Legacy VTK file of the C-alpha trace (Angstrom):
# vtk DataFile Version 3.0
C-alpha trace
ASCII
DATASET POLYDATA
POINTS 70 float
-5.697 -0.660 15.480
-2.231 -0.054 14.094
-1.712 2.596 11.382
1.496 2.915 9.353
2.539 5.173 6.468
4.369 2.794 4.117
5.567 5.605 1.858
7.567 7.483 4.492
10.596 5.145 4.339
10.907 5.108 0.543
13.713 7.028 -1.153
11.808 8.657 -4.007
8.402 10.265 -4.522
6.011 7.528 -3.496
2.557 9.033 -3.445
0.280 7.695 -0.783
-0.014 4.304 0.841
-1.221 3.633 4.364
-1.550 0.302 6.155
-4.243 -0.297 8.766
-4.178 -3.496 10.799
-6.892 -4.559 13.220
-7.956 -7.976 14.461
-5.555 -9.685 12.054
-6.923 -7.924 8.960
-4.615 -5.767 6.823
-6.148 -2.953 4.778
-4.201 -0.653 2.469
-5.484 2.829 1.778
-4.192 3.649 -1.706
-1.384 1.777 -3.457
1.346 4.388 -3.806
3.973 4.539 -6.524
7.723 4.156 -6.796
9.760 2.763 -3.903
6.753 2.170 -1.671
6.537 -1.181 -3.494
9.459 -2.368 -1.343
7.322 -1.907 1.771
4.371 -3.726 0.181
6.532 -6.756 -0.645
7.305 -7.159 3.038
3.669 -7.611 4.018
2.454 -11.105 4.870
-0.993 -10.499 3.407
-3.358 -7.780 2.272
-7.050 -8.388 2.854
-8.427 -5.230 1.240
-7.259 -2.225 -0.757
-9.223 1.027 -0.670
-8.431 3.533 -3.427
-9.364 7.111 -2.547
-9.089 8.440 -6.113
-7.445 7.594 -9.427
-4.352 9.813 -9.489
-1.242 7.798 -10.390
0.447 8.495 -7.050
-2.423 6.643 -5.369
-2.853 3.712 -7.821
0.450 3.020 -9.613
1.414 -0.002 -7.485
-2.085 -1.530 -7.555
-1.249 -4.130 -10.260
1.757 -5.265 -8.202
-0.410 -5.651 -5.102
-2.989 -7.673 -7.035
-0.295 -9.946 -8.504
1.398 -10.514 -5.157
-1.672 -11.177 -3.037
-4.073 -12.874 -5.484
LINES 1 71
70 0 1 2 3 4 5 6 7 8 9 10 11 12 13 14 15 16 17 18 19 20 21 22 23 24 25 26 27 28 29 30 31 32 33 34 35 36 37 38 39 40 41 42 43 44 45 46 47 48 49 50 51 52 53 54 55 56 57 58 59 60 61 62 63 64 65 66 67 68 69
């Protein structure tokens, strides 16, 4: 399993977004906010998104993820 914090390379406050990849499946834990969107755009696919709670710094980019990967 590979785990990556997608928010750590962003230049502004990005909230939380983690990528887990195992056996070809990509799962995001939370959707982040702000510049973390740049990291999401670079993903080939997202199979699942798990939202831990509804604070904006965890869900703000969720509509963008849905639009990109639906």
